[in-house]
N, C-alpha and C positions, 0 to 999 in steps of 0.2 A: 504494499499499499505506500509506503514511504516512496517509493520508486517513481509513482506516479505523479506524486504532487508537485515537482519541477514542469512535467506535462501541464498539469492543469494552470500552474501558475504562470506559464508561459503563454497557456492559449490565452488568457487574462488579460495578459499584457497588451498582447495582439489585438484584443477588443476594445479594450480602454483607447489605444492610440488610434482605432480606424479613426472615431468620427475627425481627430486631427489632421490626419492625411487626404481626408475628405474635403474638407476646409481646405486644406492646401492645393489637392487639386482642383477644387473649384474657383479658387483665386485665380490659378494657372491658367484656366482656359476662359477667364471668364472677362467677357459675355461672350456667350456661345451663342445668342439668340438675342432680337431687339429688348429693348431696356425702355419701360415705362417713367416719365417722369410727371407726375402730379402735379402742377401748378396751381395755387389755393386762392385765384384770382381771375378773371374773365379775362380772354385774350385782349391784348392791346395796353395794357397794365405797365410798369416798369418790371413787378418778377418776371412777366410772361418775355418782355421783352430779351432781358440781359438770360434768360431759362432759352430762350431758342439760338443765340448766338454761343453760347457755351455749348449746348447740345450735338448743334452743328459739327463745330470743332471734333468734340467726342467723339462723334461719328467716323469722325476719317480716321481720329487718332486709334480707337480702338476695334476700328472693323466691324460695325454692329449698327442700326439703326435704335436712335436715342430718340421713343414718339412722346411729344408732348400733350398733354391733356387737359386741358382747363377745368377746375370743378370751381368755381367761385361760392360764396355765401359763407354764412355764420362766421365771420372774422377769420374764416383760415377753416373753420371746424371742420365742414363736410371732406374736404382732399385729404386734412392729416385724419380722419377718424379711418378713410379708403387704407391710406399709407400704413398707419398703424399695426390693421388687420392684415396686411399683404405678407405674405410668405417672408422670411430675412434670408433672401438669397440674392439681392444687388438687383433684382430686376423691376423692383419697382421701388422708387425715388418718389423725395417731395422738394419741391421748390417753395419757398415760401418769404412772405415777407418777416418779421419778427414776430409778431401778434402770436400765431397758434404754438409757435414754442415755446415764449416768454411769457404774457401777460394774461391769456387766455384762460388760464388757470385760476386765475384771480378775479376775472369778469364774468365767466360763464358758472351757474348754478351746478352744472352736472356734463361732465365730457365723457367722450365714451372711448376716452387715450389719455394715457399719462403723458405729459410732455418731456418731462425727467425720463423719460425711455426712451425718446427718439436719441438716434443714432447719429451724433455729428459726422459730416464730411468734409464741407469747406465752403466757405462766406464766399459766394461769386462776386458781390460786388457793392461796395457801399456808396453813401449819396448825402449832401447836405440837404438839407429842407428850407424851402422860403415860405413868405407868407406871399398867397396870388389873391388876387382881389376881382371882382367882377369888372369890367370896362368902364360900366358907367359907376363905380362906387365914387360916392362924391370927394373921398379924401383924397387926394395924389401924390402923397410923402406919405412916409413911414414915419414921420411928426404929425402929420395933418392926421394921422389914422390911429394915434393913439388918443390924440384929441378928442375925436368923433365916436368911437365906440363908449369913451370913460363919459361922453353927453350923453348916450343912448342908451344907457343899461337894460338888456333884453331884449332887445330889440333887432340885432341882427342875428344872423344865421351864419355858421358853417357846417360846411358839407368835411365827409371824412369817409375813406374806403370803409369803412365799417367799423363797430364795435370793437376797440382795443386795438386799431391799427395806429401805426406811429401819427399818421394825420389825428386820429382824434384824439389822442393823449397828449400831443404837443398842444392841440387848441387847450385843451383843461389846464395844462401847465400855464398857457398864457393866462387863461382864466385866473388861475392861484396868483401868479407873480405879478398883474397887471390890474388886479382887483376889478376884474370886468365881469360880465355874465353873457358870454355869447352861447346861443342855442344851436343844439347838435341836429345835425337831419345827416343822418346814416345813409349811404350806398352802398353795393356789392361790387365796390372797386374802381379802380381808378378812372376806367373810360366813362361809365353812367356818372360819377359824380365832377367830373369835369364837362362833358355837357349839360350837364344842368347850371354849371355855373358860368358858361358861355350863353348860356340864354339865360342868364341872370335870373335862374329860379334862386339861386342860394348867393349869398354875398361874398362867401370867401373862403379860404381853405390854406391849410397849411400839408404841404406836400414835398414830395422829393424833387430837387431842381432838375433833373431830365427828362420828364414827364410836362413842366411847367414852363419852362424856358421857349418852347416853339409857340406857344399862346401867347407869351409873353411878345416876343419878336415879331410874330406877326399881328398884333393890334385886338386881340381876341381877348386878352386880359391881361393883368399888370401885377407883376411882381413890384413889390414895394420894401420889403425886407429878406436879410435870409437871418437862419439862423446857428451861423457857427461861429466860432469866437471870432474868426478873423472875417474880412471880404472875400469873396469868392473872384476867380481871376478871370471869368467870362463875365461878369457882372461888375465889374469896377466902380459904377457910381451906384450900385445898391448899399446901402447901411446895413449894420449888423443888428437885431435888437437889441444886442448890449448900447449900440451906439445913440437910441433914441430913449434910453434908462431902464431897460430890462436887463442888469448886469450878469445873474444867472441864468438868463433863459436860451440853453442851448439843447440844439436838438438834431438830431441824424439819423439816418435809417440804412439798413442792409438788405441784402435777398442772401438767401443760402440754402444748399442742398444737406438733406436728411435721409436718412434709411431707417426702415422698420427696425423696432427693438430686436437686438440679438444677433444682428447681421454680425457675420463674421469680421474681424481685425484685418483681415487680410486683404478683403474684399473692400474693405473701406478704404484703406490705405492703396489699393489700387487706384481707387478713383480720385481720391484725394491729390494723387501725384499728376494724375492724368489732369485735371483740374487745373493746378498748378502750372504745367506744362501750357496749356491753352491762355490760361491770364497772362503767358510771358512774350505768347506769338507779338509779333509786331502789329499786325493787323488788327488782332483784338485789342491791344492797346489805344490804335487808333480810334476804333469806332467806340469804345469809353470815351476816350478825349471827345467826339462829337456828341458823345451820349450825355457827357456831362458828371459822367460816372466815377470812380475810384477802382480800380481793381481791388479784389477780395484778395483770396489765397490764406495763404498758413496752414497751419494743423490740422486735426480735427480736434486735437485739444485746445487749440486757438479757438477754434469757434464755440465751444464748448466755456470759455471761462467769456466768452462775448457776451453768452446767452446766459449765462449766470448772472453778468453783470446789469444786463439790459433787464431782465427778470426784476432785481432788486430796485433799480433804479424808475422804471416804470412801474410796479408795485408801487411803491411810494407816494406815486402821482395819483393812482386811482383812490388809495384809501383816503389820501389827503383830501382829494375833489369830492369824498363819497360816492362814485360812481356808482348807480345801483347794477348790480349782479341781473344777468337777463337770464 
């Protein structure tokens, strides 16, 4: 009987090692079929634009189609739930704004997923936010805007890309630090919010520069201020909010790729390396410049750190503004 023990022990070791070898093999030939990337906003928004730019290069680099599917709504929760429930094999990924993996856990009474369990892959881009007003807004400068909103408490409304999005929370941060009361009108993404702003149905929106600048340059809406510490190079004449008296009013946003819980590290690292390679391509960097975006990149741990920091920062805004749960 004792002579059989080494045989059983060896067999047990082989069985225990099998999953690790399988994972390594999966990563070695990954991807060997199309990869679905579910975007948390409707087509046409900033997340969608960046995702399509990146996934086309991933197709070229990794040799398989990266199929983009838009599932907007509920602040990104609809898409997040679908990805959360997907097999952790790298063939279903999520492209999102911060909300689904940061603040929605605070904003929504019930989520059918745990944001902390998504596996960070890489940040695709980051962008400054701006104050964009409808074209016939009475104030023509940031200074005039501050005076006007304070003189008309509760009379102005702001659009957002949905509850819990950066555009929503930035406006609530503005209400807090400026002592105003803008009324919230949520939309299901960037495109519908901007359509109503251009039509004059809403007064203003805080949103990412790359989606706002074309409307500004085309005379369909006006950027009055940027929400960064310093002025933006492409808008040298536009002041920061700090310059008009709101010293602590800083807001930017980012777009990132996440994987379902328990996705193997080898697959995540392969995707991360490919995305970083794509972000270093001169033509991609040039497209980012034209879109007024900053390349993301970095390790999965870097993305995890950003997610953690933003969850804490915007979670505090939600609690202090007493934003009701949905």
